[in-house]
C-alpha positions in Angstrom: -4.1 58.5 -7.8 -4.6 54.8 -8.6 -3.2 53.7 -11.9 -5.6 52.4 -14.5 -5.4 48.8 -15.3 -3.7 47.9 -18.6 -5.7 46.2 -21.4 -3.7 43.0 -20.7 -4.6 43.1 -17.0 -8.2 43.6 -17.7 -8.3 40.8 -20.3 -6.6 38.5 -17.8 -9.1 39.4 -15.1 -12.0 38.8 -17.4 -10.9 35.7 -19.3 -8.5 33.6 -17.2 -9.6 31.0 -14.6 -7.7 31.8 -11.4 -7.9 29.7 -8.2 -8.2 31.6 -5.0 -6.2 30.9 -1.9 -8.7 31.3 0.9 -5.9 32.2 3.4 -5.0 35.2 1.2 -8.4 36.3 -0.1 -10.5 35.7 3.1 -8.2 36.0 6.1 -11.1 36.8 8.4 -12.6 33.3 7.6 -9.6 31.7 9.3 -11.0 32.4 12.7 -14.3 30.9 11.8 -12.5 27.9 10.3 -10.4 27.4 13.4 -13.5 27.5 15.6 -15.5 25.1 13.4 -12.7 22.6 13.3 -12.6 22.3 17.1 -15.9 20.5 16.8 -14.7 18.5 13.9 -11.7 17.2 15.8 -13.9 16.2 18.7 -16.0 14.2 16.2 -13.0 12.5 14.8 -11.9 11.4 18.2 -15.4 10.1 19.2 -16.1 8.4 15.9 -13.2 6.3 14.7 -15.5 3.6 13.3 -18.7 3.8 11.2 -20.8 2.7 14.2 -19.3 5.4 16.5 -19.6 8.1 13.9 -23.3 7.2 13.2 -24.0 7.2 16.9 -22.3 10.5 17.4 -24.4 12.2 14.7 -27.6 10.5 15.8 -27.1 12.1 19.2 -26.3 15.4 17.6 -29.5 15.1 15.6 -31.6 14.6 18.7 -30.0 17.6 20.3 -31.2 19.6 17.3 -34.7 18.4 17.5 -34.7 15.5 15.1 -36.9 12.5 15.8 -36.5 9.0 14.7 -38.1 8.3 11.3 -41.5 6.4 11.2 -42.1 5.1 7.6 -45.9 5.0 8.3 -46.2 8.6 9.3 -46.8 11.6 7.0 -44.3 14.3 7.6 -44.9 18.0 7.0 -42.8 21.0 6.0 -40.3 21.8 8.8 -40.2 18.4 10.3 -36.8 17.0 11.2 -36.1 13.2 11.1 -33.3 10.8 11.1 -33.0 7.1 10.2 -30.1 4.9 11.5 -29.5 1.8 9.3 -28.2 -1.1 11.4 -26.1 1.3 13.5 -23.6 1.9 10.7 -25.3 4.5 8.3 -27.4 7.5 9.0 -29.9 9.6 7.0 -30.8 13.1 8.2 -33.6 15.1 6.7 -35.4 18.5 7.1 -38.7 18.6 5.2 -39.0 21.6 2.9 -41.8 23.9 1.7 -41.9 22.5 -1.8 -43.4 19.1 -2.7 -40.9 16.3 -2.8 -41.6 15.9 -6.5 -39.8 19.3 -6.9 -36.6 17.5 -5.9 -34.5 17.1 -2.9 -31.2 18.8 -2.0 -29.1 15.7 -1.1 -25.6 15.3 0.2 -23.9 12.0 0.6 -20.6 11.2 2.5 -19.2 8.1 3.9 -18.1 7.4 7.5 -16.1 4.2 7.1 -12.3 4.5 6.8 -9.4 2.1 6.0 -8.5 0.0 9.0 -7.5 -3.5 10.2 -10.5 -5.8 10.9 -10.0 -8.8 13.2 -10.6 -12.1 11.4 -13.6 -14.2 12.6 -11.2 -16.5 14.5 -8.4 -14.0 15.4 -6.7 -15.0 18.6 -3.7 -17.3 18.5 -0.4 -17.9 20.4 3.0 -18.2 18.8 6.2 -18.6 20.8 4.5 -17.4 24.0 3.1 -14.3 22.4 -0.6 -13.7 21.9 -1.7 -12.0 18.6 -4.8 -11.2 16.6 -5.0 -12.1 12.9 -6.4 -9.3 10.8 -7.9 -8.7 7.4 -7.2 -5.1 6.2 -10.3 -3.1 5.1 -10.0 -0.7 2.2 -7.1 0.4 0.2 -4.0 0.8 2.4 -0.2 0.8 2.2 0.3 -2.1 4.5 3.7 -1.0 5.7 2.2 2.2 7.1 0.3 0.1 9.7 3.4 -1.4 11.5 5.0 0.0 14.6 2.0 2.2 15.3 0.0 2.5 18.5 -3.4 0.9 17.9 -6.7 0.9 19.7 -9.4 -1.8 19.5 -13.0 -0.6 18.7 -16.2 -2.4 17.8 -18.9 -4.8 19.1 -19.1 -8.4 20.2 -22.5 -10.0 20.0 -22.6 -12.9 22.4 -24.5 -16.1 21.7 -27.3 -15.0 24.0 -27.8 -11.9 21.7 -26.4 -9.3 24.1 -24.2 -6.7 22.3 -21.0 -5.8 24.1 -19.3 -2.6 23.0 -15.5 -2.6 23.0 -13.1 0.4 23.1 -9.6 -0.2 24.4 -6.6 2.0 23.9 -8.0 5.5 23.7 -7.6 6.6 27.3 -4.2 7.3 28.8 -4.7 4.6 31.4 -5.5 1.9 28.8 -3.1 -0.4 27.0 -2.4 0.0 23.3 -1.7 -2.7 20.6 0.8 -2.8 17.8 1.7 -4.6 14.6 5.4 -5.4 14.9 8.0 -4.9 12.1 11.4 -6.5 11.4 14.4 -4.6 12.6 16.6 -3.2 9.8 19.6 -5.3 11.0 17.7 -8.4 10.0 15.5 -7.1 7.2 17.8 -7.8 4.3 15.5 -10.2 2.6 12.4 -8.1 3.5 13.9 -5.0 2.0 14.3 -6.8 -1.3 10.6 -7.0 -1.6 8.7 -4.4 -3.6 7.2 -1.5 -1.6 3.6 -2.9 -2.0 4.8 -6.3 -0.8 7.1 -5.0 2.0 4.6 -6.1 4.6 2.1 -8.7 3.5 -1.5 -9.0 4.5 -0.9 -12.1 6.6 1.9 -10.3 8.4 -0.5 -7.6 9.8 -0.8 -9.4 13.2 -1.7 -7.4 16.2 0.4 -8.1 19.4 -2.0 -8.3 22.4 -0.2 -10.1 25.2 2.9 -12.1 26.5 2.1 -13.3 30.1 0.9 -16.9 30.7 -2.2 -17.7 32.7 -0.4 -19.8 35.2 2.9 -21.5 35.9 2.0 -24.7 34.2 3.2 -26.9 31.4 0.0 -26.7 29.4 0.1 -25.1 25.9 -1.3 -21.8 24.8 -1.3 -20.3 28.3 -0.7 -16.7 27.0 -3.8 -17.1 24.8 -5.7 -18.5 27.7 -4.7 -15.5 29.8 -6.0 -13.0 27.2 -9.3 -14.9 26.9 -9.6 -14.8 30.7 -9.1 -11.1 30.7 -11.7 -10.6 28.0 -14.1 -12.9 29.9 -13.6 -11.0 33.2 -14.1 -7.6 31.4 -16.8 -8.4 28.8 -18.2 -11.9 29.7 -17.2 -13.2 26.2 -15.5 -16.5 25.2 -13.4 -17.3 22.1 -16.5 -18.5 20.2 -18.0 -15.0 20.5 -15.4 -13.7 18.2 -17.3 -15.4 15.4 -20.1 -12.9 15.9 -18.0 -9.8 16.5 -17.0 -6.7 14.5 -13.7 -5.5 15.9 -11.5 -2.9 14.3 -7.9 -2.0 15.0 -7.4 1.8 14.4 -4.7 4.3 15.3 -4.8 5.2 18.9 -3.7 8.8 18.6 -6.1 11.8 18.7 -6.7 14.5 16.1 -4.3 17.4 16.4 -3.3 20.7 14.8 -0.4 20.5 12.3 2.1 23.2 11.5 3.5 26.1 13.5 0.6 28.2 12.2 -1.9 25.5 13.3 -3.5 25.8 9.9 -4.0 22.1 9.3 -5.4 19.0 11.1 -3.7 15.7 11.3 -5.8 12.7 12.2 -7.0 9.2 11.3 -10.2 9.0 9.3 -10.4 12.3 7.4 -11.5 10.2 4.4 -14.4 10.8 4.5 -15.5 12.0 7.9 -14.0 15.4 6.9 -17.0 15.7 4.5 -19.5 13.9 6.6 -19.1 16.4 9.5 -19.6 19.6 7.4 -22.6 18.0 5.5 -24.4 17.1 8.8 -23.5 20.3 10.6 -24.8 22.4 7.7 -28.1 20.5 7.8 -28.3 20.9 11.6 -27.8 24.7 11.1 -30.9 25.1 8.9 -33.2 27.6 10.5 -36.9 27.3 9.9 -38.1 25.5 6.8 -36.0 25.3 3.7 -37.5 25.6 0.2 -36.5 22.1 -0.8 -36.3 19.1 1.5 -32.6 18.8 2.7 -31.1 15.3 3.2 -27.7 14.3 4.4 -26.7 10.6 4.0 -23.7 9.4 6.1 -23.1 6.0 4.6 -20.9 2.9 5.1 -18.8 0.5 3.1 -17.6 3.1 0.5 -14.0 2.0 1.0 -14.8 -1.5 -0.3 -17.2 -0.6 -3.1 -20.4 0.6 -1.2 -21.8 -3.0 -1.3 -23.6 -4.6 1.6 -26.9 -3.4 3.2 -25.3 -0.3 4.8 -23.5 0.8 1.7 -25.0 3.2 -0.8 -25.3 0.5 -3.4 -28.1 -0.9 -1.3 -31.7 0.3 -1.4 -32.0 1.9 2.1 -31.8 5.5 0.8 -34.3 4.7 -2.0 -36.6 3.1 0.6 -36.4 6.2 2.8 -37.3 8.6 0.0 -40.0 6.3 -1.2 -41.6 6.1 2.2 -41.6 9.9 2.4 -43.3 10.2 -0.9 -45.8 7.5 -0.4 -47.1 9.1 2.8 -47.7 12.4 1.0 -49.1 10.8 -2.2 -46.1 11.8 -4.3 -44.2 9.9 -7.0 -40.7 9.0 -5.9 -39.4 8.6 -9.5 -40.3 12.2 -10.2 -38.7 13.3 -6.9 -35.5 11.5 -7.8 -35.3 12.9 -11.3 -35.5 16.4 -10.0 -33.1 15.9 -7.1 -29.7 17.6 -7.0 -26.9 16.0 -5.1 -23.4 16.6 -3.8 -21.3 13.4 -3.4 -19.3 14.8 -0.5 -16.0 13.0 -0.8 -12.3 13.9 -0.5 -9.8 14.2 -3.3 -6.0 14.1 -3.3 -4.2 17.3 -2.5 -1.2 18.2 -4.5 1.9 17.1 -2.7 5.1 18.9 -3.7 7.2 16.0 -2.5 5.6 13.7 -5.1 4.7 16.1 -8.0 5.0 13.4 -10.6 1.8 11.7 -9.4 -0.3 14.8 -10.3 -1.2 16.9 -13.3 -0.7 20.3 -11.8 -3.2 22.3 -13.8 -6.0 19.9 -12.8 -4.9 19.1 -9.2 -6.4 20.4 -6.0 -4.3 22.4 -3.5 -4.5 23.0 0.3 -6.2 26.3 1.3 -7.8 26.8 -2.1 -11.2 25.8 -0.9 -13.6 22.9 -1.5 -12.7 20.8 -4.5 -15.2 20.3 -7.3 -14.7 17.1 -9.3 -16.7 16.5 -12.5 -15.7 12.9 -12.4 -13.4 10.6 -10.4 -12.9 6.9 -11.5 -9.8 5.4 -13.0 -8.0 5.6 -16.3 -10.8 5.9 -18.9 -13.2 7.3 -16.3 -14.3 3.9 -15.2 -16.3 3.7 -12.0 -17.7 7.2 -12.0 -20.7 9.2 -13.1 -19.3 12.3 -14.9 -21.5 15.2 -14.0 -23.2 17.1 -16.9 -22.0 20.5 -18.0 -25.4 21.9 -17.1 -25.1 20.7 -13.5 -21.5 21.8 -13.2 -22.6 25.3 -14.2 -25.4 25.2 -11.6 -23.0 24.2 -8.8 -20.5 26.9 -9.9 -23.1 29.6 -9.7 -24.3 28.3 -6.4 -20.8 28.4 -4.9 -19.9 31.8 -6.4 -23.1 33.5 -5.3 -22.5 32.2 -1.7 -18.9 33.5 -1.7 -17.5 30.0 -1.2 -13.8 29.5 -2.2 -13.6 26.5 -4.5 -11.4 24.8 -7.0 -11.8 22.2 -9.8 -9.7 19.1 -9.7 -9.0 15.5 -10.9 -7.7 12.6 -8.9 -4.1 12.5 -10.1 -2.8 11.7 -13.6 -5.0 10.0 -16.1 -3.2 6.6 -16.0 -1.8 7.1 -12.5 -4.4 5.0 -10.8 -7.6 6.6 -9.6 -10.5 5.9 -7.3 -14.3 6.1 -7.0 -16.9 7.6 -4.8 -20.6 7.1 -4.1 -21.5 9.5 -7.0 -22.2 6.7 -9.5 -24.8 5.0 -7.1 -26.7 8.3 -6.8 -26.5 8.8 -10.6 -27.9 5.3 -11.1 -31.2 6.7 -9.4 -31.4 9.4 -12.1 -30.1 12.0 -9.7 -27.8 14.9 -10.8 -24.6 14.5 -8.8 -21.1 15.9 -8.7 -18.2 15.2 -6.3 -17.4 18.0 -3.9 -15.0 17.7 -1.0 -11.8 18.4 0.9 -8.3 17.9 -0.5 -6.3 15.5 1.6 -2.6 14.9 2.0 -1.4 11.3 2.8 -4.9 10.0 2.0 -5.6 6.5 3.4 -2.6 6.7 5.7 -3.1 6.2 9.4 -2.4 9.9 9.8 -4.0 12.2 7.1 -3.7 16.0 6.8 -6.3 18.6 5.7 -6.5 22.4 5.7 -8.9 23.9 8.3 -10.0 26.5 5.7 -10.9 23.7 3.2 -13.0 22.0 5.8 -14.8 25.2 6.6 -15.4 25.9 2.9 -16.9 22.5 2.5 -19.3 23.4 5.4 -20.1 26.7 3.6 -20.7 24.8 0.3 -23.2 22.4 2.0 -24.9 25.3 3.7 -25.4 27.2 0.4 -26.5 24.0 -1.3 -29.3 23.2 1.2 -30.5 26.9 1.0 -30.4 27.2 -2.8 -33.8 28.0 -4.3 
């Protein structure tokens, strides 16, 4: 006969907030998470840049019956459309039963990640070595990018207007590139620098060649040989670098981490680990949802969301305005009734560095999707701070769908901090809260996430789109 619960046990069960470990409470979900993450790993390998990620998802959208958005057309309930903004950002939408003025169910994630961008005039020769000068993009620990196999991705737009796509270093039969570092035997002065200054921005030079073009006494023959190789392969000259977007990114592929294969290690989890679940949950919508469902995969978040492909620009507002105008609806009313998830990652508690976190308000691996009322830095600067009413709405939604979730902050109050796209959505009078995957080693070339947390983020987006 089962023993009755004590009064203390019943009170604890009724009154205390207790995080769940998805691996313990939902062991059957592990198989579904493992299967879902195989597709996610393929996305990571195919989409190491914002252009590649947008192209991957645009192709997925077409496979799922989405058509390219026409701003002059009136769309009806059940229609599926996508809009690609300059090849770097993507909007996906499934039109719902209710008027747009009833509000939209909107998720927003970013598909850019920290990396090394080539400078406009990158190629130079020094002591018979050819190198590329870079300018790092986003917040990185610069020393993490040395002695690492790198691949080169991006586009070169030639003077005649033709776009040449570049991807070198991903296949086994292709060369890799590297930023060299000083050997410890000679690094006495370097090691006296602070950790943040151990490798400086102007020292992040990518090694690309060492053989001269010919046995000649002329200067810069190694550089000339590299330019000749590029001309033979792509038909470009040195001047074409001026109209190029080339990114050096880690050359390794996404892989399982741990003897139990419970985690994924890869470049670019931040924030493609939220972009993939948000898009896939929208693709999985069957029939016509009650509310119009929209997923925005945006660019430039890592450098403040500025630029015409970042969410601080008007392209999302223009898309929603065009939808409303064609149906004779008021976009301002639609925005004010819209509910949104800013699908972005947070820092997972790392027991090796516990002092950076406030444990009672940290997120942990395997405890589900992380709900963050605010992000920002120090005195909540650079954030939106979701209302109590909206937090309660999201809590109910997740609980009723059986989604394992946790509530978190981004480290200690004065420990630093960071922002998301939430404040740009809030600026349009949209209810928004940050929801995403906890990440270990965030912004490193090799980040780590839990498969269960990725899957719970997918389940959260799925429940959000379906919520009536």
